[in-house]
N, CA and C of each residue as an Amber inpcrd file, in Angstrom:
protein
   231
   5.9600000 -21.2770000 -13.5030000   7.3270000 -21.6010000 -12.7240000
   8.1910000 -22.3800000 -13.5150000   9.3330000 -22.1080000 -13.6050000
   9.8770000 -23.1470000 -14.5370000  11.0570000 -23.8230000 -13.6290000
  10.7220000 -25.1630000 -14.1320000  11.7260000 -25.9510000 -13.4040000
  12.9960000 -26.6330000 -14.2680000  13.8980000 -26.6580000 -13.9900000
  15.0350000 -27.0670000 -14.7860000  15.3440000 -28.5340000 -14.3010000
  14.9580000 -29.5170000 -15.4790000  14.9960000 -30.9710000 -14.9780000
  16.3800000 -31.7320000 -15.2660000  17.3100000 -31.0160000 -15.2910000
  18.7050000 -31.5900000 -15.7380000  19.4030000 -32.5940000 -14.8870000
  19.3880000 -33.6100000 -15.5600000  20.0720000 -34.7080000 -14.5570000
  18.9310000 -35.0110000 -12.9680000  18.1590000 -34.7170000 -12.9350000
  17.2400000 -34.6480000 -11.8470000  15.8530000 -34.9600000 -11.8390000
  15.5370000 -36.2140000 -11.2150000  13.8990000 -36.5710000 -10.8200000
  13.0330000 -35.4760000 -10.2330000  12.1250000 -35.5070000 -11.1320000
  11.0650000 -34.3270000 -10.7340000  10.3230000 -35.0650000  -9.1260000
  11.4410000 -35.1470000  -8.5260000  10.6430000 -35.3700000  -6.9670000
  10.1710000 -34.2640000  -6.1090000   9.2390000 -34.2050000  -5.2750000
   9.0930000 -33.2100000  -4.4830000  10.1290000 -32.5840000  -4.0330000
  11.1600000 -33.1380000  -3.0860000  12.4650000 -32.7730000  -2.7410000
  13.1750000 -31.7740000  -3.7870000  13.2620000 -32.2510000  -5.1710000
  13.7920000 -31.5860000  -5.8560000  13.2850000 -30.1330000  -6.3780000
  11.8460000 -30.4880000  -6.1190000  11.3120000 -29.2760000  -6.9380000
  10.9810000 -28.0790000  -5.6160000  11.0980000 -28.2880000  -4.7930000
  10.8310000 -27.8850000  -3.5400000  11.5490000 -26.5210000  -3.1480000
  12.8840000 -26.1940000  -3.5970000  13.6970000 -24.9500000  -3.4870000
  12.8690000 -24.4710000  -4.6090000  12.5710000 -24.8280000  -5.4970000
  11.7850000 -23.7560000  -6.6380000  10.7010000 -23.5030000  -6.3100000
  10.0630000 -24.0420000  -5.9430000   8.6090000 -23.6410000  -5.0060000
   8.8180000 -22.5170000  -4.1600000   9.8330000 -22.8320000  -3.2810000
   9.9790000 -21.5620000  -2.3520000  10.4270000 -20.3690000  -2.9060000
  11.0780000 -20.6310000  -3.6930000  11.7840000 -19.5240000  -4.6360000
  10.6770000 -18.3960000  -5.1790000   9.7520000 -19.4500000  -5.7030000
   8.3790000 -18.6180000  -6.3670000   7.3730000 -18.4320000  -5.5540000
   7.3640000 -18.9530000  -4.5630000   6.3920000 -18.2140000  -3.5130000
   6.8350000 -17.1170000  -2.8050000   8.0500000 -16.6680000  -2.4910000
   8.9320000 -15.9620000  -1.8010000   8.7170000 -14.5510000  -2.8870000
   8.7450000 -14.9000000  -3.9720000   8.7400000 -14.0020000  -5.0800000
   7.3690000 -12.9340000  -5.1990000   6.3760000 -14.1980000  -5.2350000
   5.3670000 -13.5930000  -5.2210000   4.6530000 -13.1060000  -3.7590000
   5.1370000 -13.5790000  -2.6110000   4.6810000 -12.8310000  -1.4770000
   5.2980000 -11.1810000  -1.5450000   6.6460000 -11.1610000  -2.1280000
   7.1930000  -9.9420000  -2.1460000   6.3430000  -9.0000000  -3.1380000
   6.0740000  -9.3610000  -4.1440000   5.3440000  -8.5510000  -4.6760000
   3.8520000  -7.8800000  -4.0940000   3.5950000  -8.9340000  -3.2470000
   2.2950000  -8.7480000  -2.4060000   2.7340000  -7.6680000  -1.5740000
   3.7270000  -7.5510000  -0.9720000   4.0110000  -6.7210000   0.0310000
   4.3870000  -5.5380000  -0.3240000   5.1260000  -5.7050000  -1.8890000
   5.3520000  -4.1570000  -2.2450000   4.1720000  -3.3020000  -2.7880000
   3.4320000  -4.1870000  -2.9640000   1.7320000  -3.5980000  -3.4180000
   1.3260000  -3.1940000  -2.2960000   1.3820000  -3.7960000  -0.8610000
   0.6880000  -3.3400000   0.2070000   1.3990000  -1.7850000   0.4360000
   2.5610000  -1.7100000   0.2000000   3.3330000  -0.5500000   1.1650000
   2.9590000   0.3540000   0.1550000   3.0310000   0.2310000  -1.3630000
   2.3380000   1.3250000  -2.1750000   1.3360000   1.6580000  -1.9630000
   0.5190000   1.0730000  -1.5440000  -1.0290000   1.4990000  -1.5240000
  -1.2630000   2.1770000  -0.3350000  -0.1780000   2.0390000   1.1210000
  -0.0460000   2.5440000   2.1720000   0.5290000   4.2130000   1.8130000
   1.5280000   4.1360000   1.0680000   2.2720000   5.4070000   0.8850000
   1.4950000   6.2360000   0.1020000   0.3200000   5.5030000  -0.8310000
  -0.3570000   6.6930000  -1.4880000  -1.2580000   7.1180000  -0.9530000
  -2.0530000   6.2210000  -0.0590000  -2.8750000   7.0070000   0.9600000
  -2.3180000   8.1210000   1.8470000  -1.3060000   7.7450000   2.2920000
  -0.6920000   8.8140000   3.2180000  -0.4750000  10.1520000   2.4160000
   0.3610000  10.1240000   1.0430000   0.4900000  11.1790000   0.6490000
  -0.4430000  11.7440000  -0.0580000  -1.6730000  11.2360000   0.0340000
  -2.9670000  12.1820000  -0.9280000  -3.7820000  12.6090000   0.2210000
  -3.5660000  11.9340000   1.3850000  -4.6490000  12.5940000   2.5110000
  -4.2250000  12.7030000   3.8360000  -2.6900000  12.6540000   3.6790000
  -2.3720000  12.9200000   5.2760000  -2.3330000  12.4100000   6.4160000
  -3.1720000  11.1290000   6.1250000  -3.2080000  10.0270000   7.1040000
  -3.0870000   8.8470000   6.8370000  -2.9010000   8.1180000   7.8550000
  -2.5890000   6.2970000   7.4760000  -3.9850000   6.2530000   7.3760000
  -3.9460000   4.5950000   6.4220000  -5.4020000   4.1550000   5.9640000
  -5.8680000   3.6920000   7.3990000  -6.9590000   3.9270000   7.3520000
  -7.9170000   2.9260000   8.1240000  -8.8180000   1.9140000   7.6140000
  -8.7630000   0.7180000   7.7460000  -9.0920000  -0.2910000   6.7420000
 -10.6910000  -0.6380000   7.4770000 -10.9060000  -0.3540000   8.7930000
 -12.1800000  -0.6710000   9.5370000 -13.6150000   0.0560000   8.7380000
 -12.8660000   1.4760000   8.1090000 -14.0060000   2.1040000   7.1490000
 -14.7630000   2.7730000   8.3630000 -14.2170000   3.1050000   9.3830000
 -15.2780000   4.1820000  10.1050000 -15.2030000   5.5920000   9.8080000
 -14.0940000   5.9790000   9.1430000 -14.0080000   7.2370000   9.0620000
 -13.6770000   7.0750000   7.5700000 -14.2010000   8.4570000   6.7420000
 -14.0020000   8.3010000   5.6170000 -12.7660000   9.3500000   5.5670000
 -11.7710000   9.0790000   4.4420000 -10.8370000   9.9610000   4.0200000
 -11.4860000  11.4420000   3.9800000 -10.7740000  12.4390000   4.2650000
 -11.1970000  13.8070000   4.1510000 -10.1120000  14.8370000   3.7850000
 -10.0140000  15.4810000   2.8520000  -8.5190000  16.5490000   3.1550000
  -8.4580000  17.7100000   4.4050000  -7.5780000  17.9840000   4.8570000
  -8.0100000  18.9030000   5.7500000  -8.2470000  19.9690000   5.4640000
  -8.5390000  20.7530000   4.5720000  -9.2290000  21.8760000   4.1120000
  -9.8750000  21.4980000   2.3940000 -10.6910000  21.0090000   2.2740000
 -11.1000000  20.9800000   0.6080000 -11.5520000  22.1110000   0.0410000
 -12.1390000  22.9940000   0.5090000 -12.3350000  23.8830000   0.1210000
 -11.9940000  25.4630000   0.5830000 -10.9170000  26.0230000   0.3590000
 -10.5780000  27.0530000   1.0970000 -11.0940000  28.6460000   0.8140000
 -12.1480000  28.7490000   0.0190000 -12.8720000  29.4930000   0.1230000
 -14.5190000  29.3490000   0.6570000 -14.7230000  28.1000000   1.1650000
 -15.9460000  27.7900000   1.6340000 -16.3440000  28.8820000   2.8330000
 -17.5760000  29.2430000   2.8810000 -17.9510000  29.7490000   4.2730000
 -17.2810000  29.6330000   5.5510000 -17.4650000  28.0320000   5.7360000
 -17.5850000  27.4270000   7.0730000 -16.2020000  27.5570000   7.6790000
 -15.3300000  28.0200000   6.9500000 -14.1700000  28.2580000   7.4600000
 -13.9250000  29.5210000   8.4950000 -13.2140000  29.6710000   9.3860000
 -13.2490000  30.6180000  10.3430000 -12.2080000  31.7750000   9.7810000
 -12.5680000  33.0620000   9.8670000 -11.6770000  33.9030000   8.9530000
 -10.6960000  34.1920000  10.0770000  -9.6020000  34.7540000   9.6910000
  -8.5600000  35.4530000  10.7150000  -9.0370000  36.6150000  10.8720000
  -8.7380000  36.8260000  12.1750000  -9.0780000  38.1190000  12.5920000
  -7.6810000  39.1980000  12.2220000  -8.6700000  40.0870000  11.5730000
  -7.3930000  41.4250000  11.0930000  -7.2900000  42.5630000  11.9920000
  -6.0870000  42.9340000  12.2360000  -5.6890000  43.6150000  13.3750000
  -5.9260000  45.0930000  12.8750000  -6.9060000  46.1190000  13.1900000
  -7.1030000  47.1020000  12.5290000  -7.0400000  48.2050000  13.5690000
  -6.2300000  49.3050000  13.0690000  -5.7230000  50.5440000  14.1080000
  -6.5370000  51.7910000  13.7710000
């Protein structure tokens, strides 16, 4: 944090605006990182993040060629 002391005493009242400015800047960096994490989770999993860890993130259909998928009924004439 850079505080300019041109013609001012470095008292708490003079430094307070700089402290607030620095706090807000760092806080917004954290908010941006949080938002980026959420959007990344939604992009790759199609779900919102579950911070409790009760469910693991699973793709909707991890292996489309697996035998456990139900085959579509073919209409034969």
